[in-house]
N, C-alpha and C positions, 0 to 999 in steps of 0.2 A: 753593236748590239748584243746582250748578253743571250737572248734565244730568239730564232724565228720560229713562231709557231704558224704551220702552214696547215690547212684543212678545213673540216665542217665547223660552220659558225651558225648557232644556232637561236631563235628566239623560244623560250621554254614556257610553255602555260602550265602552272604547277597548283596542285589544289591542297590544302591544308589535309592532312590525316583523318580519313574516313573511319566508321568503325567497321564497315564492309562494303563490297560491291553491291550496286544496286539491281534489283532485277529488274527484266525488262518492263518499262513504262513507269517505273518508280522514280520519284523524285528525292533524292538524297542530298541533305546540306552538309555544306563545308564552312569553317571559318572563314577561308577567305581563297580567292583564286587568284595568283599573281603572274604578272608578267615578269619573265625572269632570263638574264642573259644564261644560253647553254651551249653547246658545240665543244667538241675535245679541243680545238685550236684556241678559241676565244675564251674559255674557262682557263685553260692553263696560262695564257698571256697574262689575263687578268690577276690569276693568284701570284704571278710571278710577280708583277707589277707591285701588289701588295707589300712582296716582301723585298723591295725595293731595286729588283732588277730591272734592265731594260729590254723589254719584248715588244716584239712586234708580229702584229696578225696579218698571214696572207692567206684569203679567202675570196667568197663573194656573197654579197648579201642581194637582196633585191631592193627596187626604189620604191618603197611602202614604210609603212607607219613603224613595223619590226622593225625594219632594217635601219630606221633612224633610230630606233631606240636602241639596238644594238652597238651602233656605231657610237651614240654618244654616251653610253655606259662605259665602253672600253676606253674611250676618249679622256672620260672623266677621272678614270682609274690611273691615267697616265701611260697609257698603251698606245703604242704608235700604229696607226690605222691607214697609213696611205697607200699602202699596198691590198686594203680592204676594197674590192671593187663592186659598186653598187650596177646592178643589172636590170635595166628598163624592162625587159619582157619576163622575167621570172620572181616568183614571190621569195621574201626570204624564207628558209628554211625552218622550220617550225616542229614542235615537238608537244604533245599534250601527255600529260606526266600525272596519274591518278595514283596517291598513294593511300593506301590502306593500312590502318594498324597493325603491328606486328607481321607486314607481310611484305615482300620485295615490291617494288616499283612497275606500274604498268606504263608501257609507252607506246604510243600512237604518232608515228612520225612521217613528214612529207620531205621528201628529197629537197624540193625547192630549187634555190641558186646553186647548190652544193653539187648538183648533179651536172653543173657546167664546168668544174675544176677539173683541169687537165692537165696540171703541171706547167704549162706555160706562164703560170703567175709567180714561178720562181726563177731566176735567173742567176748566173755565175756572180755577178755583183752582189746579189742578195746574200747568197749563201757566204760568199767571202766577208760580208760584214758582219758575219755572228760567229758566234763560239759553239753554239749548238744547233742544229737543225731539227725542230720536233716535227714529225707528221702525226696528226690526230684525226682518226675518224677512217682510218683505210677501210675500204670494201663500201662506206657511204657516199663515196664518191665514184659513181660508175665511169666515169673517163676518166679517171686517175688510175690508169691501170699499170701492173707490174713493170711494162716495156716504157712506161713513161717515168715511174718513180726511181727505177735503179740507176738510170744517168746521173739523176740530182743526187743520190745516196752516193756513186761512183766519185761525183765531182766532190762533194761534201769530205768523203776521206783523202782525197788529193790534196784536198786545200787544210788539212787537217783540222776540221770541222767535224765535230762528234753527233751520229745521227741517233735521235731516237723515235720509236716506233708504237704508235698504239693504234687499237682496231675497233672496229664496231661492226658487228655481221648480222646484216637483214638476209642473208642467203649463204649459208654455209657452203653448198655445193660448188660455187664459183669460186672458194677461196683459197684451197688448197694450193694450188698450183702457182697461184700468183704469190702467194706467200714464201713459197719456197725460192722463187726467184729473189726476192728483196732480203730476207733475212740474211744471206751472204754477207750484205752490205751494211747492216744494220748492229750499231754498237750496243745498243740496249732497248729491249722489247718488254714491252709493259703490259700483256694482256691481263684481263680478271680470267677467274678459274673456269667460270659459264663460257665466255668466249674460246677459253683453251679448251673445252670440253668439245665444242661445236667442231673446232678446226682438228681435235686429235681422236675424236670418240674414244677418248681416256678420262676416269674420274678422279684419279689420283695426281693434285698437281705436281708433285715431283716427276712423275712420269711425262706429265705435259711439258714441264720444263724441258726434260731431257730430250724429248723430241724437237723442239725447238733450238736446242744446241746442236744437236745433230744436222740441223736444216742449215745452221752456220751463224745463229744469233752470237754476238759477243756475250752477254750478259743479259739473262732472262730473269723477270720479276713477275710471278705469279701472284697477284692479289687474291684473297680468299675471304673477303668481307669480314664476317665477324671471327673468323679463324686465322688472321693473321696474313702471312706473305712466305712465298717462296722464293729465295734467290740463287740460280746456279750462274756459276762463269767456268772459266778455265781454272781456276784455281781456289773457288771458294763454292761451298754449298751450306746454306743455312735457312733456318726459319725463325720466323719471330712472331710474337703475339699482336696483342692488338693493344691501344692506349683505352683504359675503360672511362666511356662519356656517355653523356645521356643521349638516347638515340632518335631522332626527329624525323630525318629525311636522308635518304642514301644519295640524292641528286648530286651529281658532280662529286663524290668522294674520289671516283678512281682519279679524275683530272686533276683534282689538289693532291693526290697522292704522287702521282706524275711529275706535277710541279714542286714538290718537295724534293722530291729525288733528283729533278734537274736542279734545283739551288742547291743540293748536297754537290752535284757534280760540278758546278760553277766555282763552289767554294775550295774544290781540291779534297774533299773528304774521302774516307774509305767507303767501301761497299756497304759496312755496319752502318755508318754514321747515315748516309745516304738513304738506308732503309730506314734507318729511324724518324729522320726529318721527313719523309716521306709518310710515313705513317702518323706522324703528329699531326700534319697537315691536312689528311683523309681524315682524322677523327675530329679534327675542328670543323670540318666543313657539315659532318652529319647532325651536329647541334641545333641547326636550323633550316627552316624550309628554303629551296634556292642552291643553285649549285655553286654560288660563290659568296653568299649573305654572311655565313659565317665563318670564313676562311679565316685565321690568324695572318694578322700584319708579322712585320719582321720583329717588333718588339714583344708582341705577344707570343710568337713562337719561341724567341728566346726564355722568355719568363718560363714557359710550359716545361720547355726541356730544362731548364734550370734545375727544377723539384722533380720530374717525371723521368724514368728510364723504359727503355722498351727492352722486354726479355727476347733475347735471341739466341739460339741452339744453333752449333754446327751439327749437319746432318750428312 
């Protein structure tokens, strides 16, 4: 297995962009409301499968219609789902995503079956079978606390498996101490700048990244939406711009970036190239509605990068 993707699995209900938020009692029309795959672990796994990588999802879904949809969507894309547990007494996690033109998305989220994830879903054999262990949506799984995640990352390091961590933050008040325990065992940490602001109380993404480095993370990449990304490691500090594409919906763009960066790691590329691949895949995602719909496949990615270059500067 190239990548074991553990963490949140979600069914997204997404509306096409509307002109403005409706006032109380108002009926606002949109072109479409779609049921789509969501969740960090499932999005990254599907995006990696599009790139020809062998990816497996580890997580929990409900025994309900959204759960059936999620599992079928992943399997149809070639993702291995035998470790995706169906829970008879919990609904599939879901998000309502409201897109307003020229504004960031609004999210309404229900934990659902993700609230039952506690780390026992991952064992030594699973970790040993993978080249990369990615955990997505840390803090959106209330039972997956640092004392449960740290031993998994420690074991991965002992086995030579690269650890990659991404977060989602419903309540920043409970995150700081948990993150400080996990980051020393994290090879690559991939927050966005909004998440990093909640975790550090700092506005500057470089300063945010420095905090995470000081806490022990190997490489930190802070994605900054339309402003590009910041990468900090023991030997490198760089800032990247973005690939200019028409923006439709940002849902899933961070997960697409993660998948692209992981794809670069699996290919043995240096940090600059990983940053470029991640940025290209993230840019491909925002061209359409849905977290994975517009993401490049392997051929499309290669064709895009053959003609486009990402501006990267040392800082």
